[in-house]
gemmi code that builds the backbone of each chain (N, CA, C; Angstrom):
import gemmi

chains = {
    "A": [
        ("UNK", (-16.560, -11.491, -5.359), (-15.380, -10.730, -4.932), (-15.823, -9.427, -4.266)),
        ("UNK", (-15.217, -9.157, -3.147), (-15.562, -7.951, -2.398), (-14.874, -6.725, -2.986)),
        ("UNK", (-15.497, -5.569, -2.831), (-14.858, -4.308, -3.231), (-14.245, -3.589, -2.046)),
        ("UNK", (-14.411, -4.151, -0.857), (-13.808, -3.538, 0.314), (-12.296, -3.735, 0.265)),
        ("UNK", (-11.570, -2.637, 0.457), (-10.111, -2.732, 0.470), (-9.591, -2.537, 1.877)),
        ("UNK", (-8.465, -3.138, 2.113), (-7.900, -3.119, 3.447), (-6.656, -2.263, 3.464)),
        ("UNK", (-6.521, -1.495, 4.514), (-5.342, -0.659, 4.685), (-4.781, -0.993, 6.062)),
        ("UNK", (-3.504, -1.312, 6.139), (-2.965, -1.704, 7.440), (-1.892, -0.733, 7.908)),
        ("UNK", (-1.763, -0.635, 9.206), (-0.694, 0.155, 9.815), (-0.073, -0.693, 10.911)),
        ("UNK", (1.243, -0.722, 10.934), (1.945, -1.499, 11.943), (2.381, -0.559, 13.059)),
        ("UNK", (1.927, -0.834, 14.264), (2.329, -0.046, 15.440), (3.447, -0.826, 16.121)),
        ("UNK", (4.656, -0.327, 15.958), (5.838, -1.100, 16.344), (6.136, -1.010, 17.828)),
        ("UNK", (6.932, -1.974, 18.288), (7.268, -2.068, 19.712), (7.945, -0.798, 20.220)),
        ("UNK", (8.705, -0.125, 19.366), (9.438, 1.068, 19.821), (8.598, 2.353, 19.730)),
        ("UNK", (7.311, 2.223, 19.384), (6.421, 3.380, 19.334), (6.256, 3.969, 17.939)),
        ("UNK", (7.115, 3.572, 16.994), (6.980, 4.073, 15.625), (5.860, 3.338, 14.884)),
        ("UNK", (5.507, 3.906, 13.750), (4.445, 3.310, 12.942), (4.890, 3.175, 11.491)),
        ("UNK", (4.461, 2.101, 10.849), (4.669, 1.951, 9.406), (3.297, 1.743, 8.778)),
        ("UNK", (2.900, 2.687, 7.929), (1.589, 2.607, 7.296), (1.685, 2.878, 5.809)),
        ("UNK", (0.531, 3.063, 5.171), (0.492, 3.198, 3.710), (1.291, 4.385, 3.172)),
        ("UNK", (1.374, 5.484, 3.947), (2.100, 6.665, 3.468), (3.587, 6.384, 3.297)),
        ("UNK", (4.198, 5.800, 4.332), (5.634, 5.519, 4.254), (5.947, 4.471, 3.185)),
        ("UNK", (5.102, 3.465, 3.099), (5.331, 2.426, 2.084), (5.213, 3.027, 0.682)),
        ("UNK", (4.229, 3.911, 0.475), (4.061, 4.545, -0.845), (5.280, 5.383, -1.211)),
        ("UNK", (5.845, 6.090, -0.224), (7.039, 6.899, -0.504), (8.209, 6.002, -0.897)),
        ("UNK", (8.411, 4.929, -0.148), (9.517, 4.019, -0.497), (9.337, 3.455, -1.909)),
        ("UNK", (8.123, 3.066, -2.233), (7.879, 2.502, -3.567), (8.090, 3.545, -4.664)),
        ("UNK", (7.691, 4.783, -4.381), (7.869, 5.842, -5.377), (9.357, 6.173, -5.555)),
        ("UNK", (10.112, 6.085, -4.466), (11.570, 6.293, -4.584), (12.186, 5.172, -5.420)),
        ("UNK", (11.734, 3.963, -5.198), (12.235, 2.841, -6.009), (11.954, 3.081, -7.498)),
        ("UNK", (10.775, 3.640, -7.776), (10.385, 3.847, -9.184), (11.048, 5.055, -9.829)),
        ("UNK", (11.379, 6.063, -9.014), (11.848, 7.320, -9.603), (13.328, 7.611, -9.330)),
        ("UNK", (13.903, 6.973, -8.307), (15.309, 7.216, -7.973), (15.562, 8.545, -7.273)),
        ("UNK", (14.499, 9.166, -6.777), (14.696, 10.475, -6.137), (13.538, 10.791, -5.196)),
        ("UNK", (13.881, 11.426, -4.061), (12.827, 11.789, -3.099), (11.939, 12.882, -3.695)),
        ("UNK", (12.532, 13.841, -4.424), (11.708, 14.933, -4.962), (10.761, 14.414, -6.056)),
        ("UNK", (11.265, 13.488, -6.899), (10.374, 12.904, -7.916), (9.286, 12.049, -7.259)),
        ("UNK", (9.665, 11.348, -6.206), (8.687, 10.524, -5.482), (7.589, 11.409, -4.906)),
        ("UNK", (7.993, 12.547, -4.303), (7.018, 13.479, -3.726), (6.068, 13.990, -4.807)),
        ("UNK", (6.635, 14.382, -5.964), (5.814, 14.893, -7.069), (4.817, 13.821, -7.529)),
        ("UNK", (5.316, 12.601, -7.684), (4.480, 11.480, -8.123), (3.300, 11.258, -7.166)),
        ("UNK", (3.543, 11.455, -5.871), (2.502, 11.189, -4.865), (1.674, 12.431, -4.544)),
        ("UNK", (2.032, 13.576, -5.139), (1.283, 14.799, -4.863), (1.495, 15.313, -3.450)),
        ("UNK", (2.667, 15.048, -2.877), (2.948, 15.589, -1.538), (4.160, 16.507, -1.629)),
        ("UNK", (4.360, 17.311, -0.599), (5.500, 18.218, -0.605), (6.801, 17.427, -0.440)),
        ("UNK", (7.895, 18.019, -0.934), (9.201, 17.396, -0.742), (9.473, 17.215, 0.745)),
        ("UNK", (9.112, 18.253, 1.515), (9.362, 18.204, 2.955), (8.671, 17.012, 3.609)),
        ("UNK", (7.414, 16.765, 3.204), (6.680, 15.653, 3.806), (7.314, 14.314, 3.401)),
        ("UNK", (7.665, 14.189, 2.117), (8.286, 12.938, 1.664), (9.612, 12.712, 2.404)),
        ("UNK", (10.393, 13.798, 2.532), (11.683, 13.679, 3.207), (11.489, 13.253, 4.666)),
        ("UNK", (10.470, 13.845, 5.327), (10.213, 13.496, 6.725), (9.799, 12.032, 6.881)),
        ("UNK", (8.979, 11.537, 5.949), (8.563, 10.132, 6.018), (9.776, 9.214, 5.854)),
        ("UNK", (10.674, 9.586, 4.924), (11.891, 8.791, 4.716), (12.771, 8.848, 5.965)),
        ("UNK", (12.909, 10.049, 6.532), (13.732, 10.211, 7.728), (13.179, 9.364, 8.871)),
        ("UNK", (11.843, 9.389, 9.019), (11.230, 8.607, 10.095), (11.480, 7.113, 9.917)),
        ("UNK", (11.333, 6.630, 8.693), (11.500, 5.181, 8.509), (12.979, 4.798, 8.641)),
        ("UNK", (13.874, 5.681, 8.227), (15.303, 5.419, 8.448), (15.620, 5.334, 9.938)),
        ("UNK", (14.957, 6.162, 10.740), (15.167, 6.139, 12.192), (14.553, 4.895, 12.827)),
        ("UNK", (13.452, 4.423, 12.216), (12.745, 3.260, 12.758), (13.561, 1.978, 12.612)),
        ("UNK", (14.246, 1.872, 11.478), (14.942, 0.621, 11.161), (16.369, 0.621, 11.700)),
        ("UNK", (16.889, -0.566, 11.930), (18.296, -0.701, 12.340), (19.216, -0.197, 11.231)),
        ("UNK", (18.861, -0.537, 9.983), (19.607, -0.066, 8.808), (18.703, 0.885, 8.048)),
        ("UNK", (19.221, 1.974, 7.480), (18.369, 2.900, 6.728), (17.635, 2.185, 5.586)),
        ("UNK", (16.468, 2.714, 5.201), (15.660, 2.128, 4.130), (16.102, 2.620, 2.760)),
        ("UNK", (16.735, 3.777, 2.714), (17.209, 4.315, 1.435), (18.651, 4.782, 1.597)),
        ("UNK", (19.358, 4.843, 0.474), (20.689, 5.451, 0.509), (20.896, 6.241, -0.778)),
        ("UNK", (21.784, 7.202, -0.711), (22.018, 8.091, -1.851), (23.348, 7.733, -2.510)),
        ("UNK", (23.328, 7.652, -3.833), (24.543, 7.329, -4.575), (24.808, 8.395, -5.615)),
        ("UNK", (26.028, 8.460, -6.058), (26.368, 9.350, -7.167), (26.085, 8.622, -8.480)),
        ("UNK", (25.875, 9.405, -9.540), (25.760, 8.785, -10.871), (24.348, 8.544, -11.328)),
        ("UNK", (23.439, 9.487, -11.024), (22.076, 9.392, -11.505), (21.999, 9.686, -13.000)),
        ("UNK", (20.776, 9.786, -13.489), (20.533, 9.951, -14.922), (21.282, 11.156, -15.493)),
        ("UNK", (21.341, 12.218, -14.715), (22.002, 13.426, -15.194), (23.313, 13.671, -14.432)),
        ("UNK", (23.901, 12.604, -13.935), (25.189, 12.723, -13.265), (25.104, 13.114, -11.807)),
        ("UNK", (23.912, 13.504, -11.327), (23.765, 13.925, -9.925), (23.523, 12.731, -9.026)),
        ("UNK", (23.209, 12.998, -7.769), (22.942, 11.909, -6.838), (21.584, 11.260, -7.125)),
        ("UNK", (21.476, 10.003, -6.852), (20.163, 9.363, -6.914), (19.956, 8.530, -5.672)),
        ("UNK", (18.706, 8.264, -5.377), (18.335, 7.612, -4.131), (17.819, 6.213, -4.436)),
        ("UNK", (18.346, 5.239, -3.742), (17.928, 3.851, -3.962), (17.477, 3.235, -2.649)),
        ("UNK", (16.668, 2.187, -2.765), (16.277, 1.435, -1.571), (17.414, 0.509, -1.165)),
        ("UNK", (17.598, 0.372, 0.126), (18.541, -0.621, 0.653), (17.813, -1.972, 0.756)),
        ("UNK", (18.537, -3.055, 1.023), (17.863, -4.337, 1.272), (16.826, -4.229, 2.410)),
        ("UNK", (17.127, -3.446, 3.457), (16.158, -3.280, 4.556), (14.888, -2.592, 4.052)),
        ("UNK", (15.048, -1.581, 3.188), (13.893, -0.887, 2.613), (13.040, -1.832, 1.774)),
        ("UNK", (13.724, -2.625, 0.934), (12.993, -3.604, 0.102), (12.242, -4.616, 0.973)),
        ("UNK", (12.894, -5.028, 2.069), (12.277, -6.054, 2.917), (11.034, -5.525, 3.637)),
        ("UNK", (11.103, -4.275, 4.076), (9.937, -3.686, 4.750), (8.736, -3.638, 3.802)),
        ("UNK", (8.977, -3.196, 2.564), (7.887, -3.143, 1.581), (7.289, -4.534, 1.369)),
        ("UNK", (8.172, -5.506, 1.214), (7.705, -6.870, 0.939), (6.894, -7.427, 2.114)),
        ("UNK", (7.392, -7.226, 3.329), (6.682, -7.735, 4.509), (5.323, -7.055, 4.663)),
        ("UNK", (5.297, -5.756, 4.431), (4.039, -5.006, 4.535), (2.986, -5.593, 3.577)),
        ("UNK", (3.382, -5.801, 2.322), (2.412, -6.323, 1.345), (2.041, -7.779, 1.631)),
        ("UNK", (2.991, -8.536, 2.177), (2.663, -9.928, 2.521), (1.608, -9.965, 3.630)),
        ("UNK", (1.749, -9.075, 4.617), (0.745, -9.009, 5.694), (-0.619, -8.625, 5.110)),
        ("UNK", (-0.621, -7.645, 4.207), (-1.884, -7.260, 3.539), (-2.529, -8.462, 2.839)),
        ("UNK", (-1.698, -9.203, 2.100), (-2.234, -10.341, 1.337), (-2.774, -11.425, 2.269)),
        ("UNK", (-2.039, -11.701, 3.354), (-2.522, -12.692, 4.321), (-3.884, -12.271, 4.859)),
        ("UNK", (-4.019, -10.979, 5.167), (-5.280, -10.506, 5.727), (-6.404, -10.677, 4.713)),
        ("UNK", (-6.143, -10.258, 3.475), (-7.179, -10.394, 2.446), (-7.609, -11.841, 2.292)),
        ("UNK", (-6.612, -12.729, 2.271), (-6.915, -14.145, 2.043), (-7.663, -14.750, 3.224)),
        ("UNK", (-7.297, -14.339, 4.450), (-7.862, -14.994, 5.630), (-9.194, -14.396, 6.053)),
        ("UNK", (-9.539, -13.220, 5.515), (-10.740, -12.531, 5.988), (-11.780, -12.345, 4.880)),
        ("UNK", (-11.736, -13.195, 3.856), (-12.684, -13.046, 2.737), (-14.127, -13.064, 3.199)),
        ("UNK", (-14.398, -13.992, 4.126), (-15.772, -14.160, 4.615), (-16.246, -12.883, 5.337)),
        ("UNK", (-15.357, -12.293, 6.157), (-15.717, -11.079, 6.882), (-15.901, -9.899, 5.925)),
        ("UNK", (-15.070, -9.826, 4.884), (-15.228, -8.747, 3.904), (-16.591, -8.856, 3.217)),
        ("UNK", (-16.994, -10.084, 2.899), (-18.311, -10.249, 2.261), (-19.421, -9.835, 3.215)),
        ("UNK", (-19.261, -10.185, 4.500), (-20.277, -9.816, 5.491), (-20.370, -8.291, 5.628)),
        ("UNK", (-19.214, -7.619, 5.580), (-19.226, -6.153, 5.671), (-19.893, -5.550, 4.435)),
        ("UNK", (-19.600, -6.106, 3.263), (-20.246, -5.602, 2.038), (-21.766, -5.628, 2.164)),
        ("UNK", (-22.270, -6.636, 2.861), (-23.734, -6.740, 3.009), (-24.286, -5.706, 3.976)),
        ("UNK", (-23.440, -5.252, 4.905), (-23.902, -4.277, 5.906), (-23.907, -2.845, 5.384)),
        ("UNK", (-23.058, -2.578, 4.370), (-22.894, -1.177, 3.968), (-23.774, -0.814, 2.767)),
        ("UNK", (-24.079, 0.469, 2.697), (-24.739, 1.010, 1.516), (-23.785, 0.903, 0.344)),
        ("UNK", (-24.305, 0.613, -0.826), (-23.437, 0.499, -1.991), (-23.185, 1.853, -2.650)),
        ("UNK", (-23.998, 2.836, -2.333), (-23.732, 4.183, -2.844), (-24.114, 5.185, -1.760)),
        ("UNK", (-23.587, 6.382, -1.883), (-23.862, 7.417, -0.886), (-25.326, 7.814, -0.945)),
        ("UNK", (-25.887, 8.024, 0.227), (-27.249, 8.533, 0.297), (-27.181, 10.045, 0.184)),
        ("UNK", (-28.115, 10.617, -0.553), (-28.180, 12.080, -0.609), (-28.539, 12.602, 0.772)),
        ("UNK", (-27.721, 13.547, 1.280), (-27.993, 14.100, 2.610), (-29.112, 15.116, 2.495)),
        ("UNK", (-30.023, 15.067, 3.458), (-31.131, 16.021, 3.420), (-30.719, 17.318, 4.088)),
    ],
    "B": [
        ("UNK", (7.011, -14.027, 21.031), (5.830, -13.216, 20.715), (6.268, -11.816, 20.284)),
        ("UNK", (5.676, -11.356, 19.214), (6.027, -10.037, 18.693), (5.349, -8.924, 19.494)),
        ("UNK", (5.973, -7.772, 19.571), (5.348, -6.611, 20.193), (4.748, -5.673, 19.151)),
        ("UNK", (4.902, -6.016, 17.875), (4.314, -5.187, 16.831), (2.806, -5.370, 16.841)),
        ("UNK", (2.095, -4.246, 16.857), (0.635, -4.329, 16.840), (0.124, -3.878, 15.485)),
        ("UNK", (-1.026, -4.405, 15.147), (-1.593, -4.134, 13.840), (-2.823, -3.263, 13.979)),
        ("UNK", (-2.952, -2.319, 13.087), (-4.108, -1.444, 13.074), (-4.678, -1.522, 11.660)),
        ("UNK", (-5.953, -1.797, 11.531), (-6.500, -1.933, 10.180), (-7.561, -0.877, 9.897)),
        ("UNK", (-7.676, -0.542, 8.637), (-8.722, 0.365, 8.186), (-9.352, -0.264, 6.962)),
        ("UNK", (-10.675, -0.282, 6.936), (-11.387, -0.847, 5.798), (-11.809, 0.294, 4.880)),
        ("UNK", (-11.347, 0.236, 3.639), (-11.740, 1.232, 2.632), (-12.868, 0.619, 1.823)),
        ("UNK", (-14.075, 1.087, 2.068), (-15.266, 0.416, 1.558), (-15.556, 0.770, 0.109)),
        ("UNK", (-16.366, -0.082, -0.514), (-16.705, 0.084, -1.928), (-17.362, 1.438, -2.196)),
        ("UNK", (-18.113, 1.966, -1.242), (-18.827, 3.228, -1.469), (-17.965, 4.462, -1.150)),
        ("UNK", (-16.672, 4.247, -0.836), (-15.771, 5.367, -0.576), (-15.594, 5.689, 0.901)),
        ("UNK", (-16.476, 5.149, 1.764), (-16.335, 5.384, 3.193), (-15.229, 4.514, 3.783)),
        ("UNK", (-14.854, 4.854, 5.010), (-13.808, 4.108, 5.698), (-14.258, 3.724, 7.093)),
        ("UNK", (-13.854, 2.536, 7.531), (-14.068, 2.128, 8.922), (-12.704, 1.787, 9.503)),
        ("UNK", (-12.290, 2.551, 10.515), (-10.984, 2.337, 11.124), (-11.081, 2.340, 12.636)),
        ("UNK", (-9.932, 2.379, 13.295), (-9.893, 2.240, 14.750), (-10.673, 3.328, 15.495)),
        ("UNK", (-10.739, 4.563, 14.961), (-11.444, 5.651, 15.634), (-12.935, 5.368, 15.747)),
        ("UNK", (-13.553, 4.977, 14.626), (-15.006, 4.717, 14.644), (-15.333, 3.495, 15.500)),
        ("UNK", (-14.498, 2.475, 15.405), (-14.750, 1.274, 16.216), (-14.631, 1.614, 17.709)),
        ("UNK", (-13.633, 2.422, 18.061), (-13.465, 2.804, 19.477), (-14.674, 3.583, 19.983)),
        ("UNK", (-15.229, 4.465, 19.149), (-16.412, 5.232, 19.565), (-17.597, 4.296, 19.779)),
        ("UNK", (-17.813, 3.382, 18.857), (-18.936, 2.441, 19.033), (-18.766, 1.633, 20.321)),
        ("UNK", (-17.556, 1.163, 20.574), (-17.328, 0.368, 21.784), (-17.526, 1.198, 23.049)),
        ("UNK", (-17.102, 2.456, 22.990), (-17.277, 3.319, 24.167), (-18.751, 3.642, 24.390)),
        ("UNK", (-19.521, 3.760, 23.316), (-20.968, 3.967, 23.457), (-21.610, 2.725, 24.083)),
        ("UNK", (-21.179, 1.566, 23.642), (-21.696, 0.327, 24.234), (-21.421, 0.290, 25.737)),
        ("UNK", (-20.233, 0.773, 26.134), (-19.849, 0.715, 27.552), (-20.500, 1.798, 28.400)),
        ("UNK", (-20.809, 2.938, 27.789), (-21.263, 4.086, 28.591), (-22.738, 4.439, 28.373)),
        ("UNK", (-23.319, 4.013, 27.247), (-24.717, 4.335, 26.967), (-24.944, 5.759, 26.519)),
        ("UNK", (-23.865, 6.458, 26.145), (-24.040, 7.856, 25.754), (-22.874, 8.320, 24.882)),
        ("UNK", (-23.195, 9.150, 23.873), (-22.138, 9.664, 23.000), (-21.240, 10.618, 23.780)),
        ("UNK", (-21.826, 11.444, 24.673), (-20.985, 12.407, 25.396), (-20.051, 11.691, 26.377)),
        ("UNK", (-20.554, 10.631, 27.048), (-19.692, 9.857, 27.948), (-18.613, 9.124, 27.146)),
        ("UNK", (-18.994, 8.629, 25.963), (-18.027, 7.932, 25.118), (-16.910, 8.893, 24.711)),
        ("UNK", (-17.298, 10.112, 24.329), (-16.316, 11.120, 23.928), (-15.362, 11.414, 25.086)),
        ("UNK", (-15.918, 11.594, 26.290), (-15.089, 11.894, 27.466), (-14.119, 10.747, 27.730)),
        ("UNK", (-14.636, 9.529, 27.664), (-13.819, 8.336, 27.896), (-12.642, 8.271, 26.917)),
        ("UNK", (-12.873, 8.694, 25.675), (-11.829, 8.599, 24.645), (-10.984, 9.866, 24.548)),
        ("UNK", (-11.339, 10.887, 25.348), (-10.577, 12.129, 25.298), (-10.759, 12.883, 23.993)),
        ("UNK", (-11.925, 12.745, 23.381), (-12.198, 13.527, 22.163), (-13.400, 14.427, 22.413)),
        ("UNK", (-13.574, 15.413, 21.540), (-14.693, 16.328, 21.705), (-16.012, 15.605, 21.397)),
        ("UNK", (-17.099, 16.117, 21.997), (-18.418, 15.552, 21.681), (-18.672, 15.657, 20.190)),
        ("UNK", (-18.291, 16.792, 19.621), (-18.534, 17.013, 18.199), (-17.851, 15.953, 17.339)),
        ("UNK", (-16.610, 15.621, 17.694), (-15.885, 14.625, 16.906), (-16.543, 13.246, 17.053)),
        ("UNK", (-16.904, 12.885, 18.292), (-17.555, 11.587, 18.513), (-18.873, 11.529, 17.745)),
        ("UNK", (-19.632, 12.622, 17.812), (-20.919, 12.652, 17.124), (-20.721, 12.489, 15.612)),
        ("UNK", (-19.706, 13.178, 15.069), (-19.438, 13.080, 13.629), (-19.052, 11.662, 13.221)),
        ("UNK", (-18.242, 10.995, 14.043), (-17.854, 9.618, 13.725), (-19.082, 8.701, 13.720)),
        ("UNK", (-19.970, 8.919, 14.707), (-21.196, 8.118, 14.762), (-22.072, 8.413, 13.544)),
        ("UNK", (-22.195, 9.697, 13.214), (-23.002, 10.089, 12.059), (-22.455, 9.446, 10.782)),
        ("UNK", (-21.121, 9.470, 10.641), (-20.511, 8.896, 9.441), (-20.782, 7.396, 9.346)),
        ("UNK", (-20.656, 6.697, 10.471), (-20.850, 5.251, 10.387), (-22.328, 4.922, 10.186)),
        ("UNK", (-23.217, 5.727, 10.737), (-24.649, 5.534, 10.470), (-24.958, 5.709, 8.981)),
        ("UNK", (-24.272, 6.662, 8.355), (-24.480, 6.908, 6.917), (-23.874, 5.791, 6.069)),
        ("UNK", (-22.798, 5.193, 6.599), (-22.102, 4.145, 5.855), (-22.938, 2.869, 5.762)),
        ("UNK", (-23.639, 2.566, 6.856), (-24.354, 1.289, 6.936), (-25.785, 1.411, 6.401)),
        ("UNK", (-26.318, 0.288, 5.964), (-27.724, 0.261, 5.535), (-28.641, 0.567, 6.710)),
        ("UNK", (-28.296, -0.006, 7.883), (-29.031, 0.266, 9.116), (-28.110, 1.052, 10.040)),
        ("UNK", (-28.617, 2.035, 10.804), (-27.754, 2.786, 11.717), (-27.035, 1.861, 12.706)),
        ("UNK", (-25.858, 2.298, 13.171), (-25.068, 1.514, 14.127), (-25.507, 1.752, 15.558)),
        ("UNK", (-26.121, 2.913, 15.815), (-26.593, 3.208, 17.168), (-28.038, 3.709, 17.098)),
        ("UNK", (-28.740, 3.580, 18.195), (-30.061, 4.205, 18.268), (-30.269, 4.758, 19.679)),
        ("UNK", (-31.139, 5.729, 19.789), (-31.368, 6.405, 21.067), (-32.708, 5.948, 21.642)),
        ("UNK", (-32.706, 5.640, 22.932), (-33.927, 5.201, 23.604), (-34.182, 6.063, 24.823)),
        ("UNK", (-35.399, 6.068, 25.250), (-35.739, 6.744, 26.503), (-35.469, 5.794, 27.660)),
        ("UNK", (-35.243, 6.353, 28.845), (-35.150, 5.507, 30.034), (-33.743, 5.171, 30.452)),
        ("UNK", (-32.846, 6.135, 30.338), (-31.477, 5.922, 30.800), (-31.402, 5.971, 32.322)),
        ("UNK", (-30.163, 5.968, 32.825), (-29.927, 5.871, 34.260), (-30.679, 6.967, 35.025)),
        ("UNK", (-30.723, 8.162, 34.462), (-31.389, 9.268, 35.149), (-32.693, 9.649, 34.445)),
        ("UNK", (-33.282, 8.682, 33.760), (-34.573, 8.911, 33.120), (-34.474, 9.576, 31.753)),
        ("UNK", (-33.273, 10.034, 31.353), (-33.107, 10.699, 30.058), (-32.860, 9.683, 28.951)),
        ("UNK", (-32.529, 10.172, 27.766), (-32.282, 9.262, 26.663), (-30.928, 8.551, 26.835)),
        ("UNK", (-30.836, 7.358, 26.331), (-29.536, 6.700, 26.291), (-29.316, 6.107, 24.913)),
        ("UNK", (-28.077, 5.875, 24.579), (-27.702, 5.457, 23.237), (-27.210, 4.013, 23.282)),
        ("UNK", (-27.758, 3.189, 22.426), (-27.360, 1.775, 22.399), (-26.903, 1.401, 21.000)),
        ("UNK", (-26.110, 0.333, 20.919), (-25.729, -0.190, 19.611), (-26.868, -1.012, 19.036)),
        ("UNK", (-27.050, -0.916, 17.746), (-28.002, -1.780, 17.046), (-27.297, -3.093, 16.699)),
        ("UNK", (-28.042, -4.098, 16.234), (-27.376, -5.327, 15.760), (-26.345, -5.029, 14.672)),
        ("UNK", (-26.624, -4.063, 13.782), (-25.648, -3.717, 12.734), (-24.368, -3.153, 13.355)),
        ("UNK", (-24.512, -2.309, 14.389), (-23.346, -1.756, 15.082), (-22.520, -2.849, 15.740)),
        ("UNK", (-23.205, -3.770, 16.415), (-22.500, -4.888, 17.056), (-21.761, -5.732, 16.013)),
        ("UNK", (-22.424, -5.935, 14.865), (-21.823, -6.807, 13.853), (-20.565, -6.174, 13.243)),
        ("UNK", (-20.610, -4.861, 13.034), (-19.433, -4.180, 12.477), (-18.231, -4.323, 13.421)),
        ("UNK", (-18.467, -4.113, 14.722), (-17.383, -4.253, 15.702), (-16.806, -5.664, 15.658)),
        ("UNK", (-17.699, -6.636, 15.634), (-17.262, -8.033, 15.657), (-16.448, -8.380, 14.406)),
        ("UNK", (-16.941, -7.950, 13.247), (-16.234, -8.256, 11.992), (-14.866, -7.581, 11.970)),
        ("UNK", (-14.822, -6.347, 12.439), (-13.554, -5.607, 12.470), (-12.517, -6.368, 13.309)),
        ("UNK", (-12.911, -6.799, 14.500), (-11.956, -7.505, 15.367), (-11.600, -8.885, 14.823)),
        ("UNK", (-12.568, -9.515, 14.160), (-12.256, -10.826, 13.571), (-11.204, -10.680, 12.474)),
        ("UNK", (-11.318, -9.626, 11.660), (-10.310, -9.387, 10.616), (-8.942, -9.130, 11.258)),
        ("UNK", (-8.927, -8.336, 12.326), (-7.662, -8.103, 13.042), (-7.040, -9.414, 13.527)),
        ("UNK", (-7.890, -10.260, 14.124), (-7.371, -11.531, 14.663), (-6.843, -12.433, 13.556)),
        ("UNK", (-7.586, -12.500, 12.446), (-7.113, -13.309, 11.307), (-5.745, -12.826, 10.854)),
        ("UNK", (-5.590, -11.497, 10.791), (-4.313, -10.962, 10.317), (-3.194, -11.321, 11.275)),
        ("UNK", (-3.455, -11.118, 12.570), (-2.416, -11.447, 13.552), (-2.012, -12.901, 13.444)),
        ("UNK", (-3.019, -13.778, 13.308), (-2.727, -15.209, 13.283), (-1.988, -15.600, 12.008)),
        ("UNK", (-2.348, -14.971, 10.886), (-1.798, -15.419, 9.598), (-0.458, -14.765, 9.285)),
        ("UNK", (-0.100, -13.711, 10.014), (1.112, -12.968, 9.666), (2.152, -12.992, 10.784)),
        ("UNK", (2.097, -14.013, 11.644), (3.051, -14.077, 12.764), (4.495, -14.034, 12.297)),
        ("UNK", (4.759, -14.793, 11.227), (6.124, -14.883, 10.711), (6.613, -13.506, 10.242)),
        ("UNK", (5.742, -12.764, 9.539), (6.117, -11.438, 9.037), (6.319, -10.454, 10.186)),
        ("UNK", (5.480, -10.567, 11.230), (5.656, -9.678, 12.383), (7.019, -9.925, 13.031)),
        ("UNK", (7.410, -11.187, 13.131), (8.726, -11.488, 13.724), (9.836, -10.923, 12.848)),
        ("UNK", (9.676, -11.035, 11.521), (10.698, -10.508, 10.607), (10.806, -8.993, 10.749)),
        ("UNK", (9.683, -8.324, 10.929), (9.709, -6.865, 11.095), (10.378, -6.500, 12.416)),
        ("UNK", (10.082, -7.255, 13.468), (10.737, -6.983, 14.759), (12.258, -7.014, 14.624)),
        ("UNK", (12.747, -7.893, 13.758), (14.209, -7.988, 13.593), (14.772, -6.804, 12.823)),
        ("UNK", (13.931, -6.174, 11.988), (14.411, -5.047, 11.179), (14.431, -3.735, 11.955)),
        ("UNK", (13.605, -3.641, 12.996), (13.462, -2.334, 13.650), (14.338, -2.217, 14.887)),
        ("UNK", (14.678, -0.967, 15.196), (15.336, -0.666, 16.461), (14.383, -0.967, 17.588)),
        ("UNK", (14.898, -1.467, 18.679), (14.028, -1.777, 19.822), (13.792, -0.561, 20.701)),
        ("UNK", (14.606, 0.442, 20.569), (14.366, 1.679, 21.315), (14.770, 2.850, 20.433)),
        ("UNK", (14.261, 4.010, 20.783), (14.541, 5.209, 20.000), (16.012, 5.574, 20.112)),
        ("UNK", (16.581, 5.988, 19.005), (17.946, 6.482, 19.020), (17.910, 7.954, 19.414)),
        ("UNK", (18.842, 8.379, 20.253), (18.929, 9.810, 20.587), (19.311, 10.563, 19.324)),
        ("UNK", (18.506, 11.573, 18.980), (18.806, 12.354, 17.775), (19.934, 13.329, 18.082)),
        ("UNK", (20.866, 13.445, 17.150), (21.991, 14.368, 17.369), (21.575, 15.760, 16.955)),
    ],
}
model = gemmi.Model(1)
for chain_id, residues in chains.items():
    chain = gemmi.Chain(chain_id)
    for i, (resn, *xyz) in enumerate(residues, 1):
        res = gemmi.Residue()
        res.name, res.seqid = resn, gemmi.SeqId(i, " ")
        for name, pos in zip(("N", "CA", "C"), xyz):
            atom = gemmi.Atom()
            atom.name, atom.element = name, gemmi.Element(name[0])
            atom.pos, atom.b_iso = gemmi.Position(*pos), 0.0
            res.add_atom(atom)
        chain.add_residue(res)
    model.add_chain(chain)
structure = gemmi.Structure()
structure.add_model(model)
structure.setup_entities()
């Protein structure tokens, strides 16, 4: 089994991009029900998390998240829409296809790379 | 045919990364025979191109490029080593595998996204 991990970014026809940052924010919102909690969980600023959400909402025909009343403490909470859920699922499916189809290449790369950092002189 | 393009980054076992920037520099060196010409071709600073080359040389067991005497004007020129050529080839093969194996997902994503930018209010 290879230790090389794959990270993918989708460069969309309309010029937008969907990569690991936006997917992580959506997943953290799903887990926490809030953009601010998602930002805290990921160690990023609220502003950055909000911008990533805004960008992905602009990218999609339907927004990826929506805000509802009635959260844990009676305030608003943020949930993924079906479009948001579908983007996450498609992204991970593409990752899995790549891992499955490129096992041989990952092993070849493992053989080319140093297994630990060399001390710089 | 989908217009969504895929960009991959390999997160290696030793903590290093190989992504589109390093691959582009190696390919430009192959085409130009020089790090400074490669940098100019890619619109990046010599320093940045040199750092990317240095990083990939450190990542691999064998350096990706080597310098020889006897370039076009008698000075040194930079060539890819077999390890450098192999990394480029493996990277593109992984990209191709992903494109081929994820056609259905790319089409599904095309349906989710706006085809053109919405004018922001």
